[in-house]
Structure formats: C-alpha cells, structure tokens
N, C-alpha and C positions, 0 to 999 in steps of 0.2 A: 116204945120210943125208938125210932130208927137212928142209926148213927151213920155219919158220913165218913167213909174210909178214904184216907189220903195216902196214896202210894208214894213212897219216898224213892223209888228207883224208876229209871226210864225204861219203858218197855222196849225190848229189842225187836219184836215182830211188828211190822207195820200193820195198822188196822185194816180190816177188810173194807171193801167199798160200802157195805151196808152199815158197818159199825164205825166208819170214819167220822170224826167230828166235823161239823160245819165250821169252816174258817172264814171269818169275815175280814176282809182287807179294808182297812180304813185309809182312804187317800186324803191326806191333809189338804186343806185349802192352800192355793198359791199365796205366798206372802204378798202383801200389798206392795205395789211398785213404789220405790222410794220417791219422794217428792223431788220434782225438778228444782234444782237450786235457783234462787232468785236471780243470780247473776247470769245463768244460762237463759232463763226466760227473758230477762232484760236485753241480753245480747240478740236473741232472736227477734224481739220486737224492734230493736234498733235496726237490725239488718233488713227486716221487712220494710220498715219506714224509709230507710236510705235507698233501697233498691226499687222502691215502687215507682211506676212510670210518672205519677204526678210529681213526686219529689224530683225526678230527673228533669222533667219539663220545667219545674220551678227553678231549679239550680241553673239550667241552661238559660232561662229567661233573665235571671238576675245577673249571671255572668255576662250574658250578651249585652244587655243594656248598660251595665257598668263599664264594660270594655268599649262600647260605642262612645261613651262620654270621654273616657281616658284617651283612647286612640284618636278621637276627634280632636282633643286638645293637642295631641302630637301633630296631627295633620295641619291644624291651623298654625301651630308654632313653626312647623317646617315651611309652610307657605309664606309666613311672615319673614322668616329668616332668608328664604330664597328671594323675596322681594327687596330686602334691605341689603343683601350681600351678593357676592358673585358666585355663590355656591352652585346655583343652577348651571351657570356657564362652565364651571369647573367639572361638574359631572358630565356634561355633554362632551367636553374635551376628552375626559377619560374614556367615555363610551366610544368615541370615534377612534381613539388610539387603540382600544382593545379590539375593535372591529377591523383595524388596519386601514381605516379611511383617513389618510393624512389631510386630504383637502377639506373634509368636514371639520377636522380638528383645527386647522388654521382659520377657517371661517368663524368657529366659535371663539377662538382666541381673540380675533379682531372684535367680535361683539363684546367680549369681556373688557377689553381695553376701552371701548367706547362707553360702557357702563361705568367703569371706574372714573373716567374723565368727567362724565356728567355728575357723578356723585361728589367728586372733589369740587366741582363748580358750585353745587348746591351748598356744600359745607362752607365754602369761602363766602358765599352770599349771607350765611347765617351770622358771620362776624359783623357785618354792617347792618343787618336787619333791625336790631334793637333801636339804634339811633334813628334809622329811617322810620321805624314803626312809631317811635315817640313823636317825631316831627309830624308824621301823618295824623296821629291821634290829636295832637294839639291843633293842627290846622283844621281837621275835620270837626273838632268840638267848637272852635271859634266860628267856623262857617255855619254850623248848625244853629248856634246861639244867635248869630247875626240874622239868619233867615227867620228864626222864630220871633225875634224882636221886630224885624221889618213887618212880619205878618201881623204882630200885635199893633204896630203903629197904624197899619191900614184899617184894622178893626176899630181902633180908638177914633180915628177920623170918621169912619162910617157911623159909629154909634155915639159920637160926641161925648165919649167917656174916656178920660185919661187912664183909668184903671185897666182898660182892655189891652194896654201895651204889653203887660206881662201875662195875659191870659194864655196864649199858646205855650209860653215857657212853663207856666204852672201846670197846664194839662200834661205836658211831656214829663214833668217831674212826678205827677200823680201816676202816670202810666208806668214809669220805672218802678215806683213804689209798689204798684200792683204786681208787677212781675216778680219783685223780691218776695212779696208775701206768698205768691203761688209757689215759688221755689222752696220757701220755708215749709209750706204744707206738704209738698210732694217729696221733698228730700228724704225724709225719714222712711216712708214706704219704699222709695226707690232703692235706698241702701239695703232694705230687707229683700225686695223682690229681684233686684239686679243680679245677684249671684245665681239665682235660680234660672233667670232668663239666659244668662251666659252659659250655664250648664246645658240648658235646652238647646241652645245654638250648637254647642259642641257635640251633643248627642245627635242632632240632625246631620251634621257633617259625617260623623262616624257611621251612622246607619246607612247613609247613601253609599258610602264606600264599603259597607259590610265589613268594618274594621273589627273583626272578632275571630277567634279560632274556629276552625271548621266544626268542631264538636258542639260549639255553642250556638251555631246558626240554626234557623228553623228547619224542620224536617224536609220541606219541599226544596229548600236551597241545598241541604246536604245531599239529597238524592239527585240533584241536578235537574229538577223539573222546572223548566222555564227559566233557568239561569242564563242571563245574557252573557255572551262571550265579549269580554272587554280586554284591552291591552294588558292590564295588570294580571288577569286570570291566565292569559296565554304565556306571559313571561314567567309567572310562578310555575306553570305546568312544565315549561322548558327547563327552568332552574332545578326542579325536583325530578328530572328525567333520569338522573344517575349517570350523566356524562360529566366527568370531573372538569374537563377543559371548559365546557359550556357553563357549568355552575360557577367556576372561578371567574370567568369573564363577566357574567351577569353581576356577581358580587362587586367587581371593580366598577361596573357601570352604576351601581346604586339603583335608585328608583328609576333612572333613565334607561333601564334595560328595554323599555318599550320602543326605544329608537331602532331596535332590530326589526321591528314590525312595519310592514307597509299598511296602507289603509285596510280596515276590516270592512269588506264589502258584503252586502246581502247577495247570496247566490242560491236561488231557488228555495228549498226548504232548509237552508242553513246559511252559513257565512264562510267566506274565503279570505285568507290572509297569507301574504308572502313573508317569510322570515329569512332575513339575511344573517347567516350564522357567523359568529366571530372567527377570527383566524385560529387555526388549530382544531376546528370542529368539522368533521366530514358529514356530508348529507346522509350517507348510509348509516351513520351512528344514530341519527334521529329516526330514520326509516325502521331500523331494527327495534325501536322502542315504541312501536305503534300502540300496543295495548296499554303500556304504562302512561303514554301521553294521553290516550283517550280517557283513562280513569282519572288522571290529574285534571282533565277538563270536565269531569263528572259526566262522561259519555261512555257508551258501550264501544267496544273495539270496532264494530262494523259501522259506527256512526262517524268515524274519523278517517279521512283518506289523505295520504301523504304522497305528493308527486314532485318531480324535479323539473322546474321550468328551465328556460334557456340561461337565465342569469346565473353567474358563478356563485357558489357557496350559498345557494338559496333553496329552501324547500317551500312548497305551497301546501298549506293546510286547508282542507275543506271539512268543516265541522257541522254536522247535521243538527237540527233542532231535535230535542229528545223525543224519540218515538216516531219521528216524521217518516222514516224509511219503512215503517211497518204499515203505512197507509196505502191503499190501492191507488193506481194512477188513472183509472177510468178506461172506457172502451176505446178500441182502435177507430180512427177515422174511416177505415174500410167498412166498419159496421154502421157507423152513424151517418155517413155520407154516401147515399146510394148512387149519386151522380159521378163519383170519383172514377177517373180513368188512369191509365198508366202509360208511361213512355219509357221504353227500355233505354234509349240513348240519352235523353235529357232529363228524365224525371228522377225522383228520389222516393224510395219506399218509406212510408211512415211506420217506424219500427217501435217507437216508445218514447220515453222521456229520459233526459240525462238528469244528473243529480241536482242541477240548477232548476229543474222543472220545465226546461225548454224542450220543445219537440225535437226528437232525434230521428232524422231521416237519413237514409243511406243510398248512395248511387250503386247500382248493380252493373253498370255498363262495362263490359269486357273485364270483369273481375271474377276470378275463381274464388270460391267461398268454402270456408271450413268452420263448422260450429261443433264445439266439443264440450264435455262436462260430465259430471257423474250421472248415473241413471236417475230418471224420474225427477229431473230438475227443470224441464221445460225446453229441452233441445229441439224436439220435433215441432213444438208449437212455435218457437222462434223461427225455425227454418220454413215452416208452412206459411207463416204470415208473409214472408218475403215472396214466396212462390204465388200466393193468392193475389198479391198486388201486381206482380209481373204478369199474371194470367190475364189481367185486364187490358194488356196490350195484345191485340189479336194476332200480331205478327210473330210472337214468341212461341216456339215449340218446346215441348217438354218430353223427355224420356225419364221415367221415374222407376227406381227400384227401392221398395220399402222392405228391408230385410227383418223388420220386426213383425210385420204381417198381421196387425190387429185392426186395420181399417183406418188408420190415421190419414192416409192419402187417398182413400176411396172417393173423395169428392172430386178428384181429378179425372175420374172416368168421363170421357167425352171431351176432355181438354188435352190430356197427355196422349201422345201417339203410341206410347208404350208404358205399361204399368205392371210392374212385377211386385207381388205381395206374398211374403212368406219367409220363414226363418230357416228353412232346411238348406242342406248343401246344394240341392237341385236349384233352389232359388238363387243361391250365391253364384252358381255356375251361369245361370241365365243373366244375372246382373253383370258378371264379367263379360259375357258375350255381348251384352248391350253396350258396354263401354268400348269394347273392341269395334263394334259397328260404328260407334261415334268416331273412333279414330279413322276408320275408312271414310266416313262422311267428311271429316276434317281434311283428309288427304285429297279427296275429290274436289272439295272447295278450293284448296290451295292450288291444285292443278288448273282448275277452271279460272281462277283469278290470275294465274300466271299468263293464261292465254288472253284473258280480257280483264285488265285491271279495273274497269269501271263496274264490274258486276257486283251486286250487293246480295248477300244471303240473309235469310231470316235467322234471328238468334235461336240457338239450340241450347237448352239447359239440360245437361245430363246430371240427374240428381240421384244420389245413393244415400239413403238414410240407414243408420246402423252399419256404416261402412266397415266397422271393425270385424264384422262377420265375414265380409269378403276377404279381408286381409288374413283372417285366421282359418279360412276354408282349407281343409286337408285334401280335398279331391284333386285328382290329376286327370289330364286329358289323354287321348289316345297316343299323343306324342310324348307322354310321360312328363309333360310340363305341369307343375302345380298351378292351380287356379289362385291360391292364396300365397302368402309369404311376402318377404321384402327384398328378395334377391332379383337379379336380372332375368332369372328364368320364370318369375311369377307373372302370370298373364294379367291379373288385375292390376298389380303394381305397375307394370310396364305400360299398360294402356292408360292409366291415370297420368303417369309421367309424360307420355307423349302429348296428351291433351294439355297438360300444364305448359309444356314447352312451346306449342304452336297454336293451340286452339283459339286463344283470344284474338288472333289476327283475322280469323274468319268467323268470329262470334260463335264458336263452340266452347261452352263453358262448363266446368266441372264444379258441382256443389256436393259437399259431403257433410254428413252429420255422423259423429262418432262419440262413444262414451268411454270414460276412464282411460285416457290416452296413455300408451306405453310405446316403446320403440318397436314392439312386436305388432301391435294392432294399429299403429299409426306411424309408419316409417318417416324418418327425418326428411328425406327428399320430397315426400308427398306433402307433409305439413308445411314445409317452407315454400312450396310451389303455389300456395293460395295467396291471393292478393288481399283478401279480407279474412281475418282470423278473429273468431269470437269464442269466448269461453265462459260457460257458467261455472258454478262452484266445482273445484277439483280438490283432490285430497292433499297434495303436497306442492311445495314451491317448484320442484323439478317438473311436475306435471303442468304447472302454470307456464313454465318455460317451453315445454313441448307445445302447448296450445297456442301461445302468443309470441314466443321468441324471447331470448334472453334480454334483448335490448329493451323491450317493453316492460318486462318484469323488473329489470334494474332501474328503470325510470319510474317505478311506483305501481305498475299494474299488479293487482293482487287478487286474482280469482280464488286462490287457495284460502283467502281470509274471509270469503263470503260464508254465510251460514247455510249448511245443508238443510233443506226442507223449509227454511224460513225465507230464503232469498230466491225462491223459484222464479225463473224468468229474468233474473238480473244477470246481464252479460257485461264482460269487460271486452271491448272491441279495439282491435288494432287494424286500422285501414285508412287509406287516403280517400276513401269514398264517403266518409262521414266527417262532419266538422268536429275537429279536436282542438281544444284550447292551445294557443301558441305555446310551444316549448314542451308539450306533453306528448307521450308516445301512445297513449290509449285514452279511452273514455268509457265510463261505466254507464250502461243503458238499462233502464227498467222497461222491459218489453211489454207491449199490449198482448193480452191473452185473448185469442179468438177461439171460442168454443166450437163444437162440431156443427151445431145448428146454424149459427151465423156464418160459419165457413162454407156450409152448403149453399147458403143464399148468395154469398160472394161468388162461389163457383158457378152458380146458375147465371149470374150476370156475365161472367166471363164466357160461358158457353153461348149466350145470346149474341155475343160479338163475333162469333165464329160461324163458318158455314156448316159445321158438323165435322167432328173428328172421330174416326173409328179407332178405338183404343185396343191395342193388342195386349194380351195378357202374358205372352211368353215369346222368347226369341226362337223362331222356327228355323232349324238348321238341318241341312242334309236331305231335305225332302223337296221334290219338285213342286213349285208353286203353281197355283191356278191363277193365271194372269187375269182372266176375265173376272173372276170373283174378287181379285185384289182391286181391280178398277172400280167395281161396285163398292167395295169397302172404303176406298179412299174418297169416293164421292160422298159417302155419308148421307146426310139428309139434304144436301144441296141439290137443287133441281138441275143445275148444269155448272160446269167449270171449264175454264180454258184448258186446252190440251197441255200447255206448258205447266200449269198448276197441277194437273193430273200426273204428269211425269215427275214433278218434284215430290209429290206425295208418295208415288210408287217407290222412288229412290229412298225416301225416308223410311218407308215400310221395310224394305230389304235392299240395302245398298249393294249386296253381293249379287242379287238376281237382276235388279233393275239398275244397271250401270249406264255407262256412256253410250252403249249400243242401243239403248232404248230411246228412240226418236219419235217425232210426230208421225213419220211414215210407218214405223213399226206398230204404233198404237192404232193407226188407221187400218193397217192390214189385219190386226187382231179383231177389230170390230167388223170389217168387211167379211171376214171368214165366217162370221155368224149372222150375216144378213143385215148388219147395221154399219154406219160409218159416221165419223165426226162431221158436223155441219157448221157453217158460219152463222154468227149472230153479231150484228152490228159490225161486220167486217172482221171479226175475230173467230178463229176456229175453236169450237167448244165441243165438249162431250156431254150429251144429255143423259141424265140418270134413267129416264124412262127407256131410252134406246138400249142402254146397257142391260137393264133388267129384262127387256124383251129378247136381247141376244142370249142371255142366260137361259130364259125360258125356251128359246128355239133350240139351244144346244141340249138342254135336258130332254126336250121332246124327241130330238134326233136320237139321243142315246137310248131312250125308252123304246123307240121303234126298232132300233138295231137289236136290242136285247130280245124283243118279241120275235123277230125273224130268226 
C-alpha cells in the first residue's frame, strides 16, 4: 500500500523545466453587465421619441396651425380696431415723423380729423335713429298691410268670394311662421358649428399672412424656396439688421414700417424695391450689412444687391428669386444670328444680360476699355466677345497681343494686322513695341488731321490681354529704359498713357485685360484712363476700387462679393456706354460665353467681309524691310487695291518705315523698278496683285541670274 507524502516545507530550489508542474490559469468569466436602470431606458426612449423627425414635424404642424388661428384673431381684431378708431392714422403720423417727413405727417393728421368728424356725425345720428326707425317700421307695416288687403279685395272681387280678402295676409303670416320654424331647426346646429367656422376663418387669415414663428413654418418656407418678397418681410429684415436707430424707428412706426418702402416691382429674375431710411440712419450702414440682410430675406448673399439711387437717404434693394442666378442665360446673338453685323460708331455690342433679364449692350465708340478680375473667371471670354462683334465692322483694325499665349485669340488670324501670342519677356517686349507703334500712328493721324480736319481714319483697336505681364516685365532696352513698371521711364506705361490721353480723338483705342489688380501690375493713372471699366470677381474691396473706382464701389458696386468659380462671366460694369439705371454708378452683367468653335465661325464671317489681311506675328525692328514683299503682303488675297489703300496698309504694317514720305509716286517707282506699274481701273489708280507677284518673280529671276554669273 503506497503512501502519499505531504511535504510541509516550501522547496527553495525551483523545479527544473522537466519536473516543473503544469500550472493551469483559470480566467473567470466576466461578470454580467449590470442591468440598465428603468429610468435610464425610459429617458433614452423619451429622448429618441422627442428628437425624432416625425415628432419635430408634428410639433411644428400643431404649433403652426394653432398660432395661425391665434394670430389670425389678432390680425382680425387689429383690422377691426383700425376700422373703428383712428389708430391707423396715428401710426401713419408717427411713421412720417420718424422719417422726418412733416408734409406727410400733416396730410395724415388732416385725414384723422376728417375721420373723427365723420364718426362724430354717425354717433349723433344714432341718437335720433331709434325714433326714426320706429316711425319707419310703423309706416312700413301699415303700408304693407294696406297693400296686402288691397290685393285681397281684388282677389275677392275676381273670385266672387269675400274670404279672399284676407288670403294674401294669411299667406304672409304663414311664410313668416315658416321662416321661424326654419330658424328654430337651424339655430341649434348653427350654435355648434358657428365657432368652428369662426376659427376656420381666423386660421385662413393667419395662414395667408404666415403668422407663425420661423421655426414652425414649413421647410420650404424656412429655407426660402419660393418665398415671395412682401413688404412685411422686407420691414422685418431691416428691423433685425442690427442697426439700433433703424430698429427703434421701425418700432415707433408700428406695423406701418412698410411706409418706408416704395412699390415692389418685378425686375427680371427677382424684385426691386426702394427703401427710404428714417432720419439718423445712413445708407452705408445698410450696405455694410448685406449678408445679414440677405439671410433675413432667406436669400444667399450673392442674391441681394444694394445700390444707392439719386434720392437722399434711399437704398435700392434688388432681391433675386432663390437659385435664379445659378441658371445659364443662353447663347450670344452673335452665335444665333448669322446675319448680324456691327457698326463701330452707332452700334452696341450684345454682351449679355443684366440682373433684370434685359439684354445688356454696350457702345464701344471712342472708349478705352479695361476688364479685370481674378484668374480663370472669364476675362478673356468677355473681352473676346466684344472684339468678335466689332470685327464684323470691316473698317475696324486690330493690333492684338495675347500675353497668355494659349490660342484664345488665334481666331483673329487674318483679321488682326498684328497678333502677338506668348507669355515670355520677348513677347512682352514685342507688345510694348506694338503699343509704341500705335502711339506713332496716333501722332501721325493727329498731324494729318491738323492739316485736313475733314479726314476720317479707320478705328484702330490696340488690345493687350494679360497686360499685367507687360507692366511687370523686368527687361530693359538698349537705352536702359525698362519695358515694364509704373514710372515715367517705363515704356509700356508711358505708351498706354499717351494713347489714353489723345487716342480717342483719332480713333486709336486701348483695350486691356488684366488679372488680380494691384498698384504694381495696374498703375492708377492707367486704370483711371479707361472710359469703360469692368470687373469680374476680385479678392478684396480695395481691388474692387482699383478695378472700378471708389465712386462706383461707394455707390454699391461689389465685384469682391461675387463668388469665385460660381459667378464666372459675371461683370460689374462702370461706363457711360451701357444703359445703367438712373442714380446708379454701375450695372451687373452676366456675359454670354462664346466657345472656341462658334468664335471661329464668327471670325470666318468677319474675314469674309474684308479683302484679306496679312497678320504679322511680331514687331520687326532694326532690319531693312523688303518693300515689294510688304506690298504683296498687304494686298493679301485681294486681286487689286487702290494705291491710297495700299499706302495706308503699308503704314499700319510699319509706321516707322512707311511714313509720310511714302506717296503714290514712290509706290509707282517701286513697281516700275521691277517692270510693273500701277494702272487705272474705272478712273482710279490701283495696284494689281498679279502685277506685284510678277514683279517679285522678275526680281528673283534677276537675282538668280546675277548669282549664276
């Protein structure tokens, strides 16, 4: 029999790995989670039920319809009180006094006196009316009985029956008894239904006025979708604007605060209303609160425009329909009407639509133009749309420098006599030299006009897109004068200034497109020299002032409040060449976008109107020109041109080379030197293209023969 030995002392040596006992670690199960108390579960259930959207909708509906009924009763009571008392007139008097309009206050006071006199007369009449009513009732009853008895006598005589004398009287009594029985039957239900009908009537009044808190209104109304702009909504928005003087004045006016408002007129995709501010409230205080005013009107900031008309203490609000400004405006008439032509002097370019939805057309006659804005907002498209329209006038000449150089102006190949495309300093230098050539052309025209005031020159549009590159060009000429900059030594700056000063007198006009304006890339003297200034969205109010001028911005022009990326092609324009509402300094135009393909089609129509234009790609300086080749170039595809026209085109090609010394005789000598000469056609001296090409061929043949010898 074996025995189990129990050791009573703890071994001091640890067991070896082989002899170590196996230790089983028992992990107890996690204790069960304590039950959630009933009050916690109940609270969660109540919270879920209370915060559920269905509960919110139900509470809103109950509150809304209850308040419609309650506030409808208040509205009816107020109307009744106004009709019976002079409260309405007293409110109007307080309103006029608060607005400082004493004449209107006196007029309302006279109306109040007339109302009180008429009411007193009615009350005095009531003192005598019971006696007169009793007399009238007695007389009316006697006459009625007499008529009925007379009618009964006639019936008795006719029927030979004396009982018919009282038949009409008996029938009348029976009819009255029937009416009494009907009233007895209806009276009970009427007493039961009557209060419900009265509550329904009060609910109808309240619902039409939306007489409930904002949180209780339907979702579409709270979000402003389709909410009509009414006088009460505008007054509430102004009252809650956070201008203490305005809020206090409206409180003194009571519900008649709407008397500040002019008529609410439909204006395009929105409405327009003039607000005459009370005394002590400045127009700029309202302008500075544009975002808050828009939100009070349940609109986005870009859907409310605040301008200052001519009337004193007046702001003009234009409030768009919700989402209307995000809708496209449609294609340009230049695209849809292939028969459209242009007239530089009398016509207007179809540029887009104003906020009213009316066509916005602009006159370009003798007006320098500046279009600015942030990058990629539609500046080039807006500028090109005007140039495409003007190209449909065959007399207009174009010199174009595109310092972006990605082909936006390539469609003017064959229209523009000069087209520079590229972003490098060399292209900026060429653009500067092009503008300097335009200055020489301007001076030549001025001198020619001084000799002959009757002379008329074709319009010359000198267009520089991305002009900020020319202003910022660091290159210097051989005379150490910088091409860029904003000082008197800057060649581009001074050339533009000279054209601004005198160019319009001889129809040499400067058009510039620039982005992100600053004092460095758009000097003050240059931007203020433009007659038409237009701005897309810019970053700050100071940039808006640079683009349009402080006067326009102070009067409400706000290109800095347009939305970058969302309001592409929307321009704020300050110009006397476009119809601007009376009293305003600017107008907002949503321009038509003309894509590259339709732009090419319009350009093709413009080329068809011309005899053919050889487009130069660079300003060639310091090299001797090939006069015969230049004659061939200016002829283009035209089979023949008058010598005077050839001389004009040569001068436009290079004013420095083909100046006043180039006459008909010199042109004739040039052609005779190579075996050809101008000839008359219908009594006018002309140069034939075939003759010039033959002269070039003769010269080349002579040169080849000389080289062979």
